[in-house]
N, C-alpha and C positions, 0 to 999 in steps of 0.2 A: 814497312807499314808505319808511317809517321802519324802520330795522333794529334788532333786538335781538340783540346777541351772546350766544351761549350761554355760561353759566358755572355750574360746580358746584365744590364743594370739591375741591381737588387730591387729597385722600386717595382719592377715588373712582376716580381715574385708574389706580390699581394693580389695580382689580378687573377681572374678565373683562368684555369688551365685549359688549353684547347683539347678537344676530344681525342686528338691524335696521341696525347700522352696518357690517355686512360687505358692502361694495359696492366699486365701482371705487375705487382708492386715493385719487384726487384728490377724490372725493366723500365720503370718510369724515368723519363729523361727530363730533368728539371733544370732550366737555365739558371745560371748564376752561382752554382755550387760545385763547379769543377767536375760535373758528370761527363763521362766520355760517351761518344756515340755507340749505340747498341751493336751496330754491325761489326765494329772492331773487336768486340768480345768473341764473336764467332771465329774470326780469323786467328785470334790468339789461342783459343781453345784447340783449333785444328793443328797449330804448330806444336802445342803441348802434347797432343795425342800422338803426333808423328814422332816427337822426341822420345816419348815413352816406348814407342815401338822400335826404337834403336836408330832413328834417322839422325845422324850427327849434325848434318847441316840444319835440320829443323831445330835441333837443340840450340845451336849457335844463334839462329834467327830468333828463337824464343827468348833466349837470354838477352839479346840486344834489345828486344822489344820491352822486356821487363825493365831494363835500365833506362830506356827512353821514356817509358811511362812514369818512372820514378822522378826523372828530371822535370817532366812537364807538370806532374802533380805538384812538385815543390814550387815551381814558378807560379802555377795557378793559385795555390793557397796563399802565396806571399802577396798577391795583389787582390785577393778577395777576402771578405769577412765571412766566417771567422777564420783567423789564421790557422787554427787547429780544429778540425772536424773529426770527431772520434766515434767509434762504434763499440758497443759491448758485445762480447762473443764468447760462447761456450764451445769448446772443442770436444770431439768425440774420438773414441778409439779408432773408428773407421776412417778418420782423416789421415791415418798413417798409410792407407792404401796408395799405390802409385798415382801421383798427380792430383789427388783430391785436395790436399792442403794448398797446393799451388793454385788450383783454379778457384778455391775459396778465397784466398788472399787477392787474386786477380779481380774477383768480383767486388771485393771491398775497395780496392783502388779505383775501379771504374765508377764507383758511387762518390768519388771525391774525398774519401777518408784518408787522412795522413796519420791517424793514431788508431790503435786497436787495443781494447782492454780485455785481455784473455783471462777467463775464469780459471784459476789454478787450485782453488780449494772451495768445495761446496758439497752440501749433503753428506758430509763425513767422508769424502774421498779427496785425494790430492793428485794433481797432474804431474806425477813423477814416475819414472820407469819402475816397474814392479821389481826389477833386479837391483835397483839402487834407490830404495825408499827407506830412509832412516827415521821416519816419523811414526807417530802413534796412530796414523790413519792408513787404511788400505789405499792402494793405487787405483786411479780411474782406469789405467791400462791393465786389463786382466787377461787378455788373450796371450797365451804363452809365446806365440810367434812374435809378439811385440815386446817381449820382456826387457830387451835391451834398448828399445827405441825411446828417445827422449822427446816427446811431442812438444813440450814447452820450449826446449832449446831449439828445436827445428822451426817452430813458429817464430821465435825471435829472429833467427838467422834469415829465414825466408821473408819475414816481414820487413826487416831492415833493407834487404836487397830491393824491395819495392818502394822504398821511401817511407815506410811506416815506422812510427815509434810504437813499441810493443810493451804495454804495461801488464803487470800481474795483478789480477783482480781477485781478492781473497775474502771469503766469509771470515768473520772474526769471532765474536762471542757465541755464535751459533756453530757448535762443534760437530753436530750431526749424530744420528742415532748409533752408529757403530761405536763411537767413543763411549757412549753411556753404557754399553754392554760389558765393558771391562770392569770387573769387581774392584780393581784398584783405582778406579777413577770416579767412583760414586761421590766421594766427598768434594769433588771439583764442581759439581752441579750447582747452579743457582737455585735458591729456594726462597719462597715467600713465607710469611708468618703462619700460613695454613699447612705448612709442610709439603707444599706442592713443588714440582719441577715444571719446566715448560712443556715437557712431554705429556702432561695431563691436561694441558690447555688446548683450546682451539686457536692456535696462533698462526693462521694462514695469512699469506701475503694478500694484499688488496686484490680482490677478484679482477679488477680492471687492469692490474699490472701482473699478469700471470708470469711466473718464472718456470713454466713447464713442469709443475709438480713439486716445487720447493716447499713441501709441507713438513719435511723432516726436521723440525726445529728443536734443537737440544742446546739450550743456553747454559753457559757455565758462569760460575761466580768470578767476576773480574778480579777479585782480590785473591783468588786461589793460587798459591805458589805452584802447584802441580799443573794447573791449566796454563799458567804463564810459561812454565818451563817447556811444556809440550809444544806450545805455539811458537816459542822462540826457536826451537829446534827445526820446526817445519819452515819458518821464515828464512832461516839461514840456508836451508837447502834450496829454496826458491831464489834467494839472492845470489847464490852461486851461479845461476844461469844468467845473471846480469841483465834483467829486464830494464827498460827505460824508466820505469816508475813502478810503485806499488800502491794499489788502492784498497783500503780496508772498508769492508761492507759489514752490515750487522753490528755496528758500534752502538748498541742499544740493548734494552731489555725486551721481553716478548710483547707483541701487540695483543691486546685482548679486546673483547667485544662487549657491547651493551653497557651496563652499569660498571662492569670491570674495566672498561676502557679508560676510566679515570681512577688513579691511585689517590685515595683520599684519607687513608688511615694506615697505621704502621704495618699491619699484616699484609697490605697490598704490595709493599716494597720487597724487592728481591735482594734483601740484605741478611737473610737468615741462614746462608751457608756458613759453615764453621769459620772459614777465613774472614768473610765479611763481618760476622758478628765480633770476632776478636779484634779486627781492625777498628771497628766502631768503639768498642770498649777502650781500646788503647788511645783513643783521641782525648780521653779524660786527662786533665792536668793536676788533679788531686784525688784523694781517696773518696771523698764525698761524691765527686763527679763520676768516678768509676762505678760506685755502688748504684747511683741513680740510673746510669745508662744500663747496667745489668738488669735492674728491676724493670725498667721501661721495656726492654726487649722481652722479658718474660711475661709481662702483664699488659703492655700496651698503654699503661697509664700509671701515674704516681698519685696516690691519695694524700690528703692533708695529714692523716694519721701516720702514714708511712714517712712523709717528709719530716714530721716531728721526731719519729724514731731515728731517722738517719742523722738529724741534727744532734740528737743525744749521743749517737754512736761516734760522731766526729766533732766534738765541741770546739776543737782548736781550729776548725775550718769554717769560715764564715758562710760560704755558698758553694754549691756544686759547680765545678769549673771544667771546661774542656776547650779545645782549640777554637778560638774565635769568641769565647764567652769570657768576659772580663769580670773581675771582682767589683761588686758595687762599692762606691766610695761613701755612700750615705748609709744610714741605719736601715736594716732589712725591713721591708713592709710586713704587714700581718700575714699569717700563714696561708689564709685562703687566697690572697692576691699572689703570694709567692707560688702557690701550687698551680694556679691557672697559668702563670707566666712560665713556670718550669715545664709544664706539659707542652706548651706551645713551642718553647725553645727546643725541647727534645724532638718534637716533630720536625722542625726546621733542620735540626742537626741530622736527623735520619735521612731526610730528603737530600741534603747536601752530600751526605756520605754515599748515597746511591749514585748521585751524579758524579761524584769524584772518582768512584770506581771505574766508570766508563772513561773519563778523561785520562786517568792515570794509565789505564790499559792501552789506550790509543797512543799516548805520549811515549810509552816505553818502546812500542814496536815501530812507530814512525821514526823515532830517534835512531833505532837500530838500522833502519833502511838508509836514512840520510847520512849517517856516519860512514856508510860505504859509498857515498856519492850518488845514491839512487833516490830521486824525489819520492815523497810519500803524500798520499791524499786520503780523504775519508768521504764516503758516500753517505748522505743523510737526508732525512725528510725535513723540510723547513717547518712543518707543523708539529713535529714530534717533541718539541721542547715546551709546549704550551702549558701555561697555568690555567686551570679550569676551576673557577670558584676557589675553594680551599684545597683543591687537589691538583694533580698533574697528569698529563697524557701518560698512559701506562707504559709507553715505550721509553719514556724518560731519557731522551737522546739530547744531551746538552751541547749541541753543536755550537752554540754561542760562546762556549768556553773551550772549544777545540783550539789547539795550537795555531797561532797566526802564521807560522812558517811552513805550513803544509797546504796542499791544494784542497779546496772546499768544493766537493762535487754535490751540488744541491739537486736532489731528485725532484724536479718540478713537474709533477705528474697530475696537476689539478685538472678536473673535468667539470666544466661549466657551460659547454656548448660553444665557447669561443676561447680566445687567448687571455682574457682578463685575469683569471685565477692563476694561470701559469706565470704571467708577468708579475703578478702580486707576490708570488712565492720567491721569484728571483730578486725582486726589489727588497723583500724582507731580509734576505741574506746580505745583500749589498749594504744594508744599513749597519752591519756588524763588522765588516772587514773590507779591505781594498778589492777593487774589481779584478786586480791581477791575480788574486787568489781564488776568485769565484769562477767555477766552471760548471754551468748548469747542465743537468741531464734532463732530456725530454724524451717522450715516448710517442711512437706513431709510425707512419709510413710516408714515403715520398709520393707526392702527386695526388693524394686523396685523404679525406678524413677517415679515421679508423678508431674504433672503440671510444666514441664520443670525444675524440680529440681532433683538432684541425690537423692538416698535413704538416709534415716536418718543416717545409719551407715557410709556411704561414706562421708557425710558432717561432721560427728563428727570426723572421722579419720583425715580429712583434718584440722579441727580446732586443734586437738591434736598435729599435727605435728608442727604447728606454735606457739601454746600457751599451752603447756602441764601443765602450772601452773594454768590454769582455773580449777575450782572445780565444777562448776554447768553449765549444758546445759539443756535448756527446749525445748519442742516440741509443736508447734501449729498444730492442737489441737486434742483432742480425736476424734472428729467427722470425721476428715480426716482418722484416722486409722481404725475406726470401723463405717463407715457411715450407714450400715444397722441397726445396734444396736442403734445408735444415733437416727435415724429416728423412729424406733419402740418405743424408750423411749419417744420421743417428742409427738408421737401420741397415747400414752397409749396402745400400742399393745403388751406390755410385761406383762405377768402374770406368777407367780410361784405358784399360789394357787392350792391346790389339786382339782381334778375333772375337771379342765379346761385345755384343751390341746391347749393353745394359745401361747406357747413359740415358736416363729417363728424359722424356720430353720436357719435364719440369726444370731440368738443370741445364738444358741447352739454351744459350742466350738467344732471344728473339730478334 
């Protein structure tokens, strides 16, 4: 069963698609992106089912076809843009049923993907065997019959056999509700100046980018030694499986709505956890600076009277100093001018401190991965680092300060009726770093517009026109392309076992 991947000049992809391709999203055959003919998927699935039934010849034929498809996919991607086409994927416990993971990965290959980003930590659960989970989080694999199965390791092994690079995609500062229920982890939570944690906020993901119920947002203090230690232990367990890369998601603070979507005063910032406060105070470089920062954290402002009192307390120190603030060379201005300037400088220091917590956290764990020879990257929103008036986007995601030696996965999810806002987000990121580092993430379906977004191929053609030097584009996510199959996998309604006719029509390739 030799395969021929479909290919047409990319320019054709911007034309209207013929009615013959207007079918179920996962079955849409789009020229120019290494999609394989639909009929071949049925034959491959038949071989897989026969192999599961014990047909050794069918098993050999299936293995040969998997290897052949991997070779042809590699050749097709080498001569087509983008060189790497990736898909974001959440695995489920039921994917451990015989043949389910195989047919899932076969479907991914048939869509022309040569990279897959497997979600390994989300909603407070980790994709490790329940019998071998040394982390602070429960395992996603909860059925006792799978206690010794390593779904992540199996996905990596089976993915590579199909020519796929398999990345580990991890939530980061969002540790999940189960973590917050531990009494010994309460101090690790991020807190704002109102004493709130993210669990008391309505921090839902953008409704147009549903993550299938990812509303269990429990953000930790990036400065917390306990939070860092717990995450380091989990990351090491993931790295032991030797994924082809690690992607860090939720490298930010909580998203808020309405007026709270802009952080414009001290209490809005997530720097009131014990560790974050202490780290901010420790940025002082003299005693006057230390006292001023402490007072500012307590009150949100330093009055002229307080500044006079602090001057008298430390007469030997000319000005309050901290990292980045230099001693004035001239005579000090009048107290009212000094007070205004001091409060503004303290605000800027607090914002920089909030940003730096994110950057330091990412740098620590990206370095951990890269030191083991495994590439690291971060997923981020291009508009999450905006300055808005005198305030800042509440997510405070300083991607412009992320390390330049990691992959920048810019989640370009703009919705404006066409591709202009998506392209604008990509161009915004390209202004900050080399195209080799930028790997845009787009959302949608093949062959048709979906959720106010043009089809994937139209979005990709638009990105290629402005940035042909980009080598990798990824798609969020598999469940959008194949929702029926994703739901069947999630609820264990997929079986390829002999004698059981439970393969739903929704998962049989058309």
